[in-house]
ZATI-587225 format. One line per 4 residues: number of its first residue (from 1); their letters; for each residue x, z, y of N, C-alpha, C, O. Coordinates in pm, whole numbers, plus 50000, padded with zeros to 5 digits. Example, Ala and Ser with C-alpha at 12.3 -4.5 7.8 and 13.67 -1.06 7.14 Angstrom:
% ZATI-587225
1	as	51319/50780/49431/51230/50780/49550/51320/50780/49670/51424/50846/49668 | 51285/50708/49775/51367/50714/49894/51290/50787/50003/51341/50804/50114
% end
This chain:
% ZATI-587225
1	mptp	31342/33706/74340/31424/33768/74476/31540/33597/74511/31631/33553/74441 | 31498/33556/74608/31611/33470/74665/31734/33504/74737/31755/33599/74812 | 31825/33389/74691/31938/33403/74688/32004/33361/74816/31969/33255/74868 | 32096/33434/74871/32124/33435/75057/32184/33274/75035/32241/33226/75134
5	eqnq	32176/33200/74929/32297/33109/74953/32144/32958/75011/32164/32847/75060 | 32002/33031/74974/31942/32902/75024/31914/32894/75108/31857/32790/75141 | 31941/33037/75235/31934/32959/75339/32130/33020/75447/32163/33059/75559 | 32170/33000/75369/32280/32957/75439/32328/32947/75609/32277/32852/75668
9	pkhp	32395/33011/75668/32418/32959/75836/32483/32843/75796/32548/32852/75691 | 32481/32726/75859/32517/32608/75836/32703/32581/75854/32772/32505/75787 | 32755/32686/75987/32849/32734/76007/32913/32835/75966/32841/32932/75943 | 33049/32854/75944/33100/32984/75909/33091/33122/76021/33171/33122/76114
13	ldps	33042/33179/76015/33057/33297/76098/33193/33381/76163/33272/33462/76115 | 33174/33304/76323/33338/33401/76385/33299/33522/76361/33190/33575/76341 | 33453/33574/76368/33378/33720/76423/33358/33770/76556/33366/33717/76667 | 33324/33917/76507/33218/33924/76653/33337/33959/76768/33447/34014/76763
17	slpa	33240/33887/76893/33285/33942/77009/33284/34103/77054/33189/34165/77103 | 33393/34143/77030/33379/34318/77025/33403/34332/77160/33479/34255/77219 | 33328/34449/77230/33326/34486/77379/33468/34509/77408/33532/34571/77323 | 33542/34459/77542/33655/34469/77575/33685/34631/77624/33797/34678/77646
21	rfdp	33582/34687/77633/33605/34790/77782/33644/34880/77647/33762/34911/77633 | 33559/34917/77559/33595/34986/77497/33670/34996/77372/33647/34915/77283 | 33808/35142/77349/33929/35144/77342/33928/35297/77236/33928/35416/77270 | 33925/35228/77091/33854/35307/76976/33947/35458/76965/33915/35568/76918
25	ldld	34076/35410/77030/34182/35539/77052/34127/35639/77145/34148/35757/77116 | 34037/35605/77289/33948/35681/77335/33881/35773/77283/33766/35731/77271 | 33891/35894/77238/33817/36026/77202/33705/36048/77255/33602/36071/77191 | 33714/36042/77368/33578/36064/77449/33483/35927/77475/33388/35942/77552
29	adpp	33495/35840/77436/33415/35734/77402/33336/35691/77297/33393/35631/77206 | 33198/35714/77289/33153/35668/77133/33141/35504/77118/33116/35430/77213 | 33164/35457/76969/33185/35318/77017/33059/35250/77007/32975/35264/76918 | 33054/35172/77109/32922/35059/77134/32844/35002/77012/32881/35011/76894
33	rlpl	32744/34950/77053/32699/34857/76876/32766/34707/76879/32821/34650/76973 | 32750/34671/76772/32831/34543/76786/32714/34450/76781/32607/34443/76720 | 32800/34362/76898/32685/34231/76936/32692/34132/76876/32757/34033/76910 | 32587/34152/76722/32580/34008/76641/32497/33931/76708/32416/33942/76800
37	teeq	32547/33835/76627/32459/33676/76635/32365/33665/76621/32333/33775/76578 | 32253/33589/76625/32145/33552/76506/32168/33573/76360/32119/33656/76284 | 32246/33487/76343/32323/33460/76213/32350/33584/76123/32315/33601/76006 | 32399/33641/76182/32504/33804/76183/32369/33898/76148/32380/33989/76065
41	vwcc	32237/33871/76219/32149/33956/76196/32062/33912/76043/32005/33979/75956 | 32080/33797/76059/32003/33731/75981/32085/33747/75807/32035/33728/75696 | 32207/33783/75838/32280/33799/75712/32269/33949/75663/32254/33982/75546 | 32280/34032/75767/32246/34164/75757/32129/34232/75687/32120/34340/75629
45	etar	32016/34105/75719/31874/34187/75653/31889/34099/75528/31846/34156/75427 | 31936/33981/75510/31938/33929/75372/32010/34013/75231/31989/34019/75110 | 32101/34067/75323/32240/34133/75221/32138/34234/75195/32082/34221/75087 | 32088/34363/75293/32029/34454/75269/31920/34490/75203/31889/34601/75161
49	hafq	31846/34353/75195/31713/34340/75100/31783/34345/74933/31750/34422/74843 | 31889/34238/74931/31925/34211/74792/32012/34361/74768/32001/34407/74654 | 32080/34425/74847/32143/34547/74782/32034/34682/74748/32039/34771/74662 | 31918/34646/74875/31790/34760/74816/31726/34696/74701/31686/34774/74615
53	wklk	31709/34585/74681/31581/34561/74569/31713/34571/74425/31693/34588/74305 | 31806/34556/74478/31909/34620/74342/31893/34768/74296/31874/34815/74184 | 31903/34811/74385/31898/34948/74372/31750/35050/74292/31739/35129/74198 | 31674/34999/74381/31516/34977/74306/31490/34918/74184/31408/34965/74106
57	hqpg	31556/34812/74162/31496/34778/74040/31588/34727/73942/31555/34675/73836 | 31739/34749/73994/31755/34740/73874/31925/34861/73874/32034/34827/73921 | 31903/34960/73827/31978/35087/73841/32090/35076/73709/32206/35119/73708 | 32008/34994/73588/32104/35007/73503/32185/34921/73518/32295/34943/73468
61	virs	32165/34803/73584/32269/34676/73619/32353/34722/73683/32461/34676/73648 | 32362/34811/73785/32450/34859/73871/32575/34982/73738/32697/34984/73725 | 32477/35053/73676/32574/35116/73578/32636/35053/73497/32756/35079/73486 | 32572/34942/73407/32693/34866/73397/32778/34762/73453/32849/34689/73384
65	efds	32772/34757/73547/32841/34703/73629/32982/34760/73625/33089/34712/73589 | 32945/34886/73676/33079/34971/73706/33143/34958/73506/33258/34923/73481 | 33063/34987/73418/33143/35034/73319/33215/34899/73243/33290/34909/73146 | 33182/34780/73302/33245/34665/73256/33390/34693/73336/33472/34616/73285
69	lper	33456/34774/73441/33554/34717/73502/33699/34796/73443/33679/34911/73403 | 33833/34750/73433/33898/34794/73326/33938/34969/73339/33883/35012/73441 | 33987/35040/73293/33993/35132/73293/34114/35193/73311/34207/35114/73292 | 34147/35302/73340/34312/35330/73436/34405/35328/73300/34506/35261/73279
73	kevl	34322/35445/73193/34416/35447/73054/34470/35292/73003/34581/35277/72951 | 34391/35198/73021/34451/35054/72973/34563/35006/73056/34649/34931/73010 | 34563/35042/73159/34624/34974/73272/34793/35032/73238/34899/34974/73215 | 34766/35122/73244/34909/35242/73279/34976/35243/73136/35096/35273/73130
77	lntq	34920/35218/73039/34978/35135/72905/35082/35028/72939/35175/35013/72860 | 35079/34978/73013/35197/34902/73042/35296/34931/73159/35308/34889/73274 | 35359/35017/73084/35425/35105/73206/35551/34957/73254/35643/34989/73329 | 35546/34840/73216/35677/34737/73322/35595/34737/73444/35670/34736/73542
81	lfsa	35466/34739/73477/35392/34705/73559/35422/34867/73690/35362/34877/73797 | 35519/34963/73642/35513/35040/73752/35650/35106/73722/35645/35229/73728 | 35769/35053/73693/35875/35073/73687/35933/35104/73782/36029/35178/73766 | 35893/35054/73937/35971/35161/74064/35953/35307/74038/36038/35395/74046
85	ardi	35793/35318/73999/35771/35451/74005/35870/35526/73933/35960/35571/74003 | 35875/35550/73813/35955/35593/73718/36098/35545/73654/36154/35544/73544 | 36117/35514/73761/36294/35454/73763/36362/35553/73867/36484/35556/73887 | 36278/35628/73926/36340/35692/74065/36342/35869/74016/36247/35939/73981
89	anwe	36518/35912/74032/36518/36059/73970/36358/36155/74053/36276/36123/74139 | 36376/36266/73975/36262/36331/74020/36120/36302/74036/36034/36366/74096 | 36113/36205/73978/35991/36097/74033/35873/36136/74040/35790/36071/74105 | 35829/36287/73952/35713/36395/73923/35724/36416/74065/35633/36356/74122
93	arnr	35800/36479/74146/35804/36537/74245/35748/36394/74386/35693/36423/74492 | 35776/36281/74350/35731/36194/74480/35582/36150/74460/35512/36086/74539 | 35540/36209/74309/35393/36164/74268/35290/36237/74279/35316/36357/74288 | 35185/36210/74281/35114/36395/74343/34993/36389/74191/34926/36486/74154
97	htdv	34992/36270/74134/34945/36247/74025/34992/36169/73936/34977/36050/73965 | 35066/36199/73795/35165/36086/73745/35077/36018/73677/35143/35944/73603 | 34972/36002/73661/34889/35899/73595/34819/35772/73700/34742/35682/73666 | 34885/35809/73863/34810/35725/73974/34963/35658/73974/35056/35724/73926
101	lpfd	34983/35550/74019/35115/35532/74020/35096/35350/74100/35022/35261/74057 | 35172/35343/74199/35145/35198/74237/35196/35088/74158/35292/35113/74084 | 35147/34970/74160/35174/34859/74107/35357/34799/74170/35399/34822/74284 | 35424/34733/74079/35564/34716/74167/35577/34589/74237/35688/34555/74278
105	enrv	35475/34516/74253/35443/34386/74307/35364/34405/74447/35351/34305/74517 | 35320/34507/74482/35235/34524/74593/35267/34676/74619/35193/34732/74700 | 35340/34730/74578/35356/34846/74665/35443/34867/74802/35530/34787/74835 | 35416/34969/74868/35501/34964/74985/35657/34999/74984/35707/35097/74929
109	llqt	35702/34931/75034/35864/34951/75038/35913/35020/75178/35921/34955/75283 | 35944/35152/75168/35966/35168/75298/36099/35090/75326/36161/35030/75239 | 36131/35096/75438/36283/35021/75509/36410/35141/75479/36388/35261/75491 | 36522/35096/75446/36656/35163/75397/36780/35109/75455/36771/34995/75499
113	spgn	36890/35165/75464/36988/35173/75568/37064/35074/75494/37025/35052/75379 | 37137/35027/75524/37272/34959/75391/37359/35048/75344/37409/35146/75398 | 37375/34996/75218/37406/35081/75134/37359/35191/75064/37415/35256/74975 | 37205/35211/75134/37099/35307/75083/37005/35275/75002/36922/35359/74970
117	easr	37002/35161/74958/36895/35046/74919/36837/35050/74795/36755/34967/74755 | 36895/35185/74703/36788/35245/74607/36674/35287/74571/36641/35396/74617 | 36577/35215/74478/36435/35197/74476/36416/35350/74524/36346/35354/74625 | 36458/35480/74480/36447/35602/74548/36435/35623/74653/36383/35732/74679
121	nnyi	36463/35560/74736/36486/35569/74876/36397/35483/74937/36415/35484/75059 | 36288/35393/74894/36257/35278/74937/36099/35343/74852/36013/35264/74890 | 36059/35407/74797/35953/35443/74709/35868/35549/74777/35907/35660/74816 | 35744/35496/74785/35602/35566/74858/35513/35561/74742/35514/35467/74661
125	nasy	35452/35640/74735/35316/35644/74618/35194/35554/74726/35096/35589/74791 | 35261/35427/74701/35135/35380/74842/35114/35222/74775/35208/35157/74728 | 34981/35178/74781/34973/35009/74786/34893/34958/74894/34784/34996/74937 | 35017/34806/74954/34914/34706/75005/34797/34651/74930/34800/34635/74808
129	mkte	34700/34624/75001/34517/34636/74938/34460/34489/75022/34403/34489/75131 | 34493/34366/74935/34465/34246/75004/34290/34224/74949/34236/34230/74839 | 34246/34200/75072/34076/34184/75051/34065/34017/75109/34129/33949/75189 | 33954/33998/75023/33845/33833/75063/33858/33792/75207/33823/33860/75303
133	gndq	33924/33649/75210/33947/33598/75338/34033/33648/75413/34062/33766/75435 | 34108/33472/75486/34242/33522/75582/34251/33603/75700/34344/33649/75765 | 34083/33610/75711/34127/33697/75886/34046/33831/75850/33971/33891/75927 | 34077/33868/75710/34000/34043/75652/34090/34120/75713/34179/34080/75788
137	rkfi	34068/34239/75680/34171/34378/75745/34233/34389/75668/34186/34349/75561 | 34329/34427/75664/34401/34492/75603/34427/34662/75570/34415/34738/75666 | 34455/34706/75465/34490/34798/75397/34607/34897/75356/34638/34825/75260 | 34677/34976/75349/34745/35074/75261/34683/35195/75170/34709/35314/75188
141	atqg	34628/35163/75107/34611/35305/74981/34679/35377/74938/34757/35324/74860 | 34697/35516/74953/34804/35595/74933/34776/35740/74919/34696/35781/75004 | 34834/35857/74807/34809/35946/74828/34798/36069/74906/34876/36073/75002 | 34736/36155/74893/34729/36281/75001/34887/36274/74997/34925/36247/74882
145	pkpe	34999/36291/75093/35097/36383/75076/35124/36518/75028/35044/36607/74999 | 35239/36517/75026/35296/36636/74966/35394/36687/75068/35430/36624/75167 | 35433/36803/75036/35508/36855/75139/35682/36737/75089/35758/36677/75165 | 35684/36748/74946/35836/36619/74943/35822/36475/74971/35890/36383/74927
149	tfeh	35701/36472/75068/35638/36318/75104/35639/36324/75228/35669/36213/75272 | 35612/36433/75346/35559/36395/75435/35638/36319/75582/35594/36276/75689 | 35777/36332/75520/35855/36224/75584/35841/36107/75568/35820/36035/75666 | 35850/36042/75408/35790/35954/75357/35639/35847/75403/35606/35728/75400
153	fwqm	35582/35984/75444/35419/35905/75475/35449/35871/75610/35401/35765/75650 | 35515/35935/75684/35509/35893/75903/35577/35734/75855/35545/35617/75876 | 35688/35803/75781/35789/35678/75797/35715/35537/75748/35754/35429/75792 | 35622/35546/75668/35538/35438/75627/35430/35373/75760/35392/35265/75803
157	vyen	35417/35492/75781/35269/35489/75922/35343/35396/76077/35297/35300/76140 | 35469/35475/76094/35531/35397/76143/35610/35246/76149/35596/35160/76235 | 35669/35245/76067/35734/35121/76021/35608/35027/76009/35633/34924/76071 | 35472/35023/75950/35359/34907/75976/35285/34927/76062/35182/34860/76062
161	ccpv	35303/35016/76161/35239/34992/76259/35104/35030/76260/35014/34976/76325 | 35094/35154/76161/34925/35153/76167/34837/35196/76208/34817/35311/76170 | 34751/35146/76291/34651/35162/76409/34557/35325/76363/34503/35397/76447 | 34556/35351/76229/34437/35433/76191/34462/35473/76079/34449/35386/75993
165	ilmv	34506/35605/76032/34428/35688/75900/34333/35749/75932/34281/35814/76022 | 34316/35690/75779/34144/35752/75709/34198/35833/75600/34255/35785/75502 | 34176/35975/75623/34198/36082/75528/34036/36120/75515/33963/36158/75606 | 34006/36099/75389/33889/36125/75321/33887/36241/75237/33797/36235/75154
169	tqvt	33961/36351/75231/33991/36435/75120/33956/36594/75232/33928/36605/75352 | 33975/36696/75122/33973/36845/75189/34110/36885/75165/34137/36873/75045 | 34205/36928/75234/34327/37033/75256/34325/37149/75164/34265/37256/75178 | 34440/37088/75015/34405/37182/74937/34550/37179/74880/34612/37083/74926
173	penc	34619/37250/74799/34742/37268/74703/34711/37115/74622/34779/37014/74635 | 34631/37126/74566/34583/37031/74500/34514/36867/74572/34508/36755/74522 | 34497/36889/74628/34446/36752/74669/34514/36657/74780/34535/36537/74771 | 34550/36769/74920/34662/36690/75045/34723/36843/75072/34674/36946/75028
177	heyl	34808/36835/75131/34878/36933/75199/34876/36880/75363/34878/36767/75413 | 34872/36980/75407/34841/36985/75562/34976/36886/75644/35075/36939/75694 | 34951/36748/75644/35053/36695/75727/35090/36670/75891/35178/36617/75959 | 34980/36734/75907/34981/36694/76073/34994/36886/76147/34944/36986/76097
181	pldn	35055/36878/76241/35128/37026/76309/34989/37067/76380/34966/37056/76500 | 34923/37105/76306/34825/37208/76335/34835/37366/76318/34736/37439/76308 | 34976/37411/76315/34998/37515/76270/35051/37598/76425/35069/37719/76424 | 35072/37520/76547/35167/37584/76626/35061/37540/76814/34990/37439/76816
185	eleq	35069/37605/76904/34982/37567/77005/34979/37451/77040/34873/37393/77062 | 35127/37380/77054/35183/37268/77098/35109/37136/77039/35093/37020/77077 | 35072/37213/76924/35035/37059/76830/35133/36962/76812/35102/36848/76847 | 35268/36985/76757/35381/36908/76742/35476/36940/76648/35525/37052/76662
189	geyg	35512/36877/76563/35583/36881/76467/35736/36801/76430/35756/36689/76478 | 35833/36861/76349/35952/36699/76304/35934/36723/76133/35914/36812/76051 | 35956/36580/76143/35918/36594/75959/36005/36500/75956/35965/36385/75973 | 36158/36527/75931/36254/36406/75872/36307/36369/76028/36348/36436/76123
193	efsi	36283/36225/76001/36351/36159/76144/36261/36144/76248/36294/36098/76358 | 36080/36202/76203/35988/36194/76300/35925/36303/76367/35888/36392/76291 | 35905/36320/76476/35822/36329/76567/35699/36366/76577/35679/36341/76696 | 35573/36420/76525/35450/36378/76536/35390/36513/76660/35412/36634/76668
197	ritk	35335/36448/76715/35224/36502/76886/35116/36505/76842/35106/36407/76769 | 35011/36569/76843/34886/36559/76848/34840/36547/77026/34851/36652/77091 | 34804/36459/77078/34776/36461/77185/34637/36494/77233/34627/36580/77321 | 34542/36443/77191/34391/36494/77166/34336/36527/77032/34384/36517/76919
201	trhd	34209/36574/77082/34134/36651/76942/33998/36623/77000/33977/36620/77121 | 33887/36596/76887/33731/36550/76914/33656/36639/76785/33685/36583/76680 | 33616/36695/76774/33511/36743/76650/33388/36631/76690/33335/36596/76796 | 33374/36597/76560/33224/36468/76618/33127/36522/76514/33084/36420/76460
205	gqie	33077/36611/76467/32956/36634/76349/33079/36679/76218/33158/36774/76220 | 33061/36581/76117/33133/36614/75968/33295/36592/76015/33388/36650/75959 | 33314/36484/76145/33403/36435/76096/33506/36500/76233/33451/36562/76325 | 33679/36474/76233/33776/36537/76339/33833/36385/76354/33880/36318/76262
209	lrsv	33815/36337/76524/33954/36253/76534/34079/36312/76655/34050/36399/76737 | 34193/36259/76649/34319/36286/76668/34342/36138/76720/34312/36025/76682 | 34416/36201/76833/34501/36094/76883/34659/36156/76843/34708/36264/76874 | 34690/36095/76800/34881/36136/76732/34955/36006/76791/34917/35889/76800
213	niqr	35066/36065/76825/35217/36019/76887/35313/36024/76753/35348/36133/76708 | 35354/35898/76688/35509/35951/76638/35612/35860/76720/35588/35757/76782 | 35740/35930/76701/35818/35880/76730/35938/35883/76638/35940/35981/76564 | 36026/35808/76627/36155/35842/76536/36277/35885/76638/36299/35833/76747
217	tesd	36354/35995/76574/36497/36031/76613/36582/35865/76637/36591/35769/76561 | 36631/35886/76764/36690/35783/76802/36623/35702/76847/36690/35604/76817 | 36542/35665/76896/36393/35541/76892/36345/35537/77003/36272/35636/76999 | 36327/35480/77132/36258/35491/77239/36119/35459/77217/36024/35496/77285
221	rvhs	36117/35375/77100/35918/35344/77048/35857/35454/77011/35911/35524/76925 | 35739/35492/77066/35642/35571/77027/35536/35509/76978/35486/35423/77050 | 35496/35526/76890/35357/35445/76789/35239/35539/76812/35270/35658/76808 | 35140/35517/76830/35000/35583/76917/34915/35535/76779/34919/35419/76739
225	llhi	34839/35642/76712/34726/35615/76611/34647/35720/76666/34657/35812/76747 | 34521/35640/76547/34389/35712/76568/34380/35786/76367/34377/35738/76253 | 34379/35948/76446/34339/35973/76243/34238/36036/76267/34216/36081/76379 | 34127/36057/76130/33991/36018/76129/34012/36123/75999/34069/36099/75892
229	rydw	33956/36229/76038/33953/36324/75852/33815/36340/75875/33750/36355/75978 | 33790/36335/75770/33671/36356/75669/33658/36462/75568/33771/36457/75520 | 33604/36541/75514/33665/36656/75404/33547/36581/75312/33439/36639/75326 | 33541/36479/75233/33446/36391/75155/33511/36504/74993/33629/36527/74965
233	pdhd	33385/36553/74916/33407/36665/74831/33497/36592/74681/33452/36501/74612 | 33601/36646/74664/33649/36584/74570/33556/36557/74419/33469/36641/74396 | 33568/36481/74351/33505/36471/74239/33359/36424/74284/33275/36455/74199 | 33318/36371/74374/33160/36385/74408/33114/36317/74523/33213/36264/74573
237	vpgd	33023/36293/74584/33009/36220/74687/32914/36272/74769/32839/36361/74727 | 32905/36221/74902/32851/36283/75024/32696/36287/74983/32674/36211/74889 | 32576/36360/75031/32476/36382/75028/32380/36291/75096/32258/36309/75092 | 32442/36187/75164/32408/36097/75280/32560/36013/75367/32655/36072/75417
241	stav	32541/35884/75360/32637/35816/75416/32647/35821/75539/32714/35731/75588 | 32590/35922/75630/32620/35946/75797/32744/35967/75828/32777/35963/75947 | 32803/35983/75765/32962/36030/75849/33039/35941/75794/33143/35953/75859 | 33056/35854/75712/33137/35760/75634/33056/35625/75713/33128/35529/75740
245	rkii	32936/35618/75741/32942/35506/75873/32977/35543/76011/33015/35451/76084 | 32970/35669/76062/33013/35715/76146/33188/35667/76202/33227/35626/76311 | 33248/35689/76094/33418/35607/76071/33369/35526/76100/33371/35508/76222 | 33299/35432/76025/33347/35329/76019/33291/35172/76146/33326/35054/76154
249	nrvy	33196/35257/76220/33179/35199/76334/33262/35266/76437/33225/35256/76554 | 33359/35328/76412/33470/35322/76504/33588/35228/76476/33669/35173/76551 | 33569/35230/76338/33666/35097/76282/33667/35006/76324/33763/34966/76389 | 33560/34937/76304/33510/34781/76344/33566/34769/76473/33602/34654/76498
253	hipk	33581/34837/76548/33697/34809/76689/33813/34794/76675/33876/34756/76774 | 33888/34819/76548/34025/34830/76553/34046/34740/76519/33976/34688/76432 | 34220/34642/76607/34267/34503/76529/34272/34508/76411/34288/34605/76338 | 34261/34433/76396/34281/34360/76228/34461/34321/76188/34508/34307/76075
257	ehpi	34507/34314/76271/34709/34284/76310/34746/34376/76174/34776/34321/76068 | 34742/34515/76188/34846/34619/76125/34726/34662/76014/34605/34673/76034 | 34803/34684/75890/34681/34764/75795/34640/34957/75875/34689/35036/75956 | 34543/34948/75798/34465/35102/75805/34511/35173/75678/34499/35133/75562
261	vahc	34572/35302/75727/34611/35359/75626/34468/35449/75529/34403/35511/75614 | 34430/35464/75440/34321/35548/75379/34378/35657/75232/34468/35648/75148 | 34328/35702/75246/34381/35827/75149/34287/35939/75124/34202/35969/75207 | 34302/36007/75002/34239/36118/74955/34346/36190/74898/34431/36242/74970
265	sagi	34351/36199/74749/34426/36287/74662/34515/36211/74605/34635/36196/74629 | 34418/36145/74493/34530/36034/74432/34569/35902/74502/34678/35846/74486 | 34458/35852/74589/34422/35717/74691/34353/35645/74608/34379/35529/74639 | 34267/35646/74504/34193/35588/74455/34046/35554/74478/33994/35448/74514
269	grtg	33985/35693/74442/33823/35731/74415/33817/35739/74560/33829/35625/74603 | 33800/35836/74670/33735/35834/74760/33824/35738/74835/33772/35706/74942 | 33931/35687/74816/33987/35566/74937/33946/35427/74869/33930/35327/74939 | 33922/35426/74676/33847/35278/74712/33770/35263/74769/33760/35154/74826
273	siit	33635/35398/74795/33495/35348/74800/33489/35320/74979/33427/35226/75029 | 33558/35407/75047/33545/35337/75186/33647/35239/75209/33667/35221/75329 | 33705/35183/75147/33754/35051/75165/33670/34957/75123/33621/34880/75206 | 33647/34950/75025/33494/34896/74943/33380/34876/75045/33345/34764/75083
277	ilnt	33334/34970/75079/33237/34954/75169/33237/34900/75321/33135/34854/75373 | 33392/34912/75404/33421/34878/75531/33410/34702/75482/33339/34623/75545 | 33501/34658/75352/33573/34533/75356/33423/34467/75335/33422/34347/75360 | 33320/34510/75302/33168/34461/75240/33116/34421/75333/33083/34304/75348
281	ieri	33099/34502/75406/33007/34482/75583/33075/34385/75654/33019/34282/75692 | 33222/34415/75678/33307/34302/75730/33280/34188/75715/33261/34116/75813 | 33265/34119/75522/33272/34034/75523/33136/33969/75480/33111/33864/75420 | 33075/34045/75518/32896/34008/75538/32872/33945/75696/32825/33835/75726
285	lhgd	32913/34039/75772/32924/33979/75901/32978/33847/75908/32920/33776/75990 | 33098/33777/75829/33125/33660/75802/33052/33535/75725/33094/33422/75700 | 32955/33585/75704/32873/33495/75585/32937/33493/75478/32937/33383/75424 | 33004/33591/75415/33046/33579/75302/32983/33669/75192/32975/33787/75160
289	wsal	32944/33549/75152/32846/33614/75004/32845/33650/74883/32762/33687/74801 | 33026/33621/74893/33090/33713/74737/33067/33864/74736/33063/33953/74651 | 33056/33853/74860/33059/34007/74899/32964/34110/74841/32984/34230/74823 | 32837/34025/74812/32724/34060/74763/32746/34157/74621/32668/34248/74596
293	klve	32851/34126/74542/32950/34129/74435/32994/34272/74460/33003/34266/74583 | 33021/34370/74435/33052/34482/74469/33162/34495/74369/33280/34515/74396 | 33102/34481/74233/33196/34491/74112/33313/34413/74075/33407/34439/74000 | 33275/34275/74172/33383/34151/74130/33462/34245/74293/33584/34239/74278
297	tirk	33439/34295/74383/33563/34321/74490/33633/34451/74417/33754/34439/74395 | 33575/34568/74379/33654/34636/74279/33751/34624/74207/33865/34672/74200 | 33660/34514/74125/33765/34455/74003/33909/34436/74092/34021/34483/74077 | 33847/34339/74196/33978/34268/74268/34084/34447/74289/34169/34493/74211
301	frgq	34043/34495/74396/34106/34607/74397/34212/34728/74300/34326/34773/74312 | 34075/34747/74182/34174/34763/74109/34324/34709/73972/34393/34758/73882 | 34303/34599/74034/34424/34493/73989/34561/34531/74095/34679/34510/74068 | 34513/34586/74210/34611/34623/74298/34655/34814/74293/34764/34869/74307
305	rvgm	34580/34847/74280/34575/34985/74245/34463/35047/74123/34341/35036/74118 | 34549/35110/74037/34468/35176/73915/34317/35281/73998/34307/35359/74093 | 34249/35238/73921/34099/35342/73917/34017/35338/74052/33919/35408/74077 | 34084/35226/74150/33994/35260/74241/33861/35271/74255/33811/35191/74176
309	vgrk	33765/35337/74323/33649/35363/74320/33583/35387/74129/33494/35338/74060 | 33693/35489/74112/33720/35572/73991/33612/35613/73903/33619/35621/73780 | 33442/35654/74025/33340/35780/73911/33229/35656/73955/33226/35587/74057 | 33134/35658/73831/32990/35588/73865/32957/35660/73969/32925/35573/74050
313	pqye	32942/35765/74024/32864/35792/74133/32896/35732/74258/32816/35675/74332 | 33050/35754/74279/33151/35656/74336/33100/35541/74380/33092/35508/74498 | 33053/35463/74259/33027/35294/74294/32855/35356/74333/32845/35339/74455 | 32774/35395/74300/32628/35388/74360/32662/35453/74484/32575/35407/74559
317	fcyh	32728/35525/74549/32695/35480/74722/32789/35443/74768/32820/35492/74876 | 32874/35346/74710/32865/35254/74817/32773/35132/74807/32759/35049/74897 | 32710/35131/74688/32602/35054/74696/32454/35118/74808/32369/35036/74844 | 32447/35230/74841/32390/35308/74916/32420/35288/75038/32329/35266/75118
321	avad	32583/35294/75087/32629/35326/75229/32628/35164/75256/32598/35130/75370 | 32659/35064/75163/32665/34918/75240/32496/34898/75315/32471/34867/75431 | 32411/34924/75219/32223/34907/75268/32198/34966/75375/32133/34907/75462 | 32247/35106/75396/32206/35194/75522/32303/35123/75627/32266/35090/75740
325	elke	32398/35108/75590/32467/35061/75758/32466/34903/75795/32510/34856/75900 | 32405/34829/75685/32336/34702/75694/32204/34697/75767/32169/34585/75806 | 32130/34792/75790/32003/34850/75818/32031/34887/75975/31985/34850/76083 | 32106/34958/75941/32122/34987/76123/32196/34899/76157/32214/34922/76277
329	lasn	32259/34802/76127/32352/34711/76225/32230/34611/76274/32213/34587/76394 | 32148/34554/76168/32020/34521/76199/31886/34501/76299/31823/34416/76362 | 31894/34677/76258/31826/34745/76363/31824/34774/76525/31738/34778/76613 | 31975/34792/76515/32038/34833/76664/32043/34664/76739/32033/34657/76862
333	seh	32056/34563/76672/32052/34458/76708/31978/34390/76814/31859/34376/76785 | 32013/34342/76929/31944/34327/77037/31849/34171/77008/31763/34138/77090 | 31883/34070/76864/31824/33954/76802/31724/34020/76747/31640/33960/76680
% end
């Protein structure tokens, strides 16, 4: 099978010139197709061929790749890497799963007031995820909010000016508590210092889209964001990639200035999968052929948050979803 490097574009690909008229926060509008260049179409077709060839002819290699990734238990033995998470009082209440903790070096720090700067006040179980390339999208991977952490969650979203929350889990006491004010007609609620109001809702097949406004007490700044919810089954994968790719198609149009929040229950399996799929597609559109090595992408993600893409079926699903989306992108292009 030929390698992509043998026919690589002579110049790095620029980001797609996205249609200026489409607002991804406009729930009434559907995302337009991406205006790909000829080089980007070629990249999609070449990468799709590589992924599909591997799925068909080398499924054992894919399984071996997953088995080569560092296991969560091995990393957790080094408790010095997670000192902030363990040093706070009543730390179990702040963490949904006590065996999924953020590394000290890339954990999200909440802003604290002068004289109130202890780690227990700036802590949230959330990790900044660094992706490949200088112009790639930023992410925050976090756990599903608990009643004890609702305010911390909204504080993180507000302070980081996050444009999107990707919720890829079901609402259950074990997975994620309902942190949106859906239990009253006004669809607004108070979470400590933060007032949350849902301004619009759209049900689009298997996904739910909501426009949300956040305002902090004694502040005039109102932050607007898009909340996308998909009930990705726990410890399992979707039957096909349609819903995940529908989410990604809207996220393509989100500016990359601020981080996207992604969460499931622990913030590693389903969260890691959707981040990996989106990151891989966008890197391929930039002509980054290292994106074809999914195992290395996830290895780097696991170096930033333990257990990312933690199950073999999730890893295999990433391969299928990327191949499906590359096929769709190329077939819908005008070139």
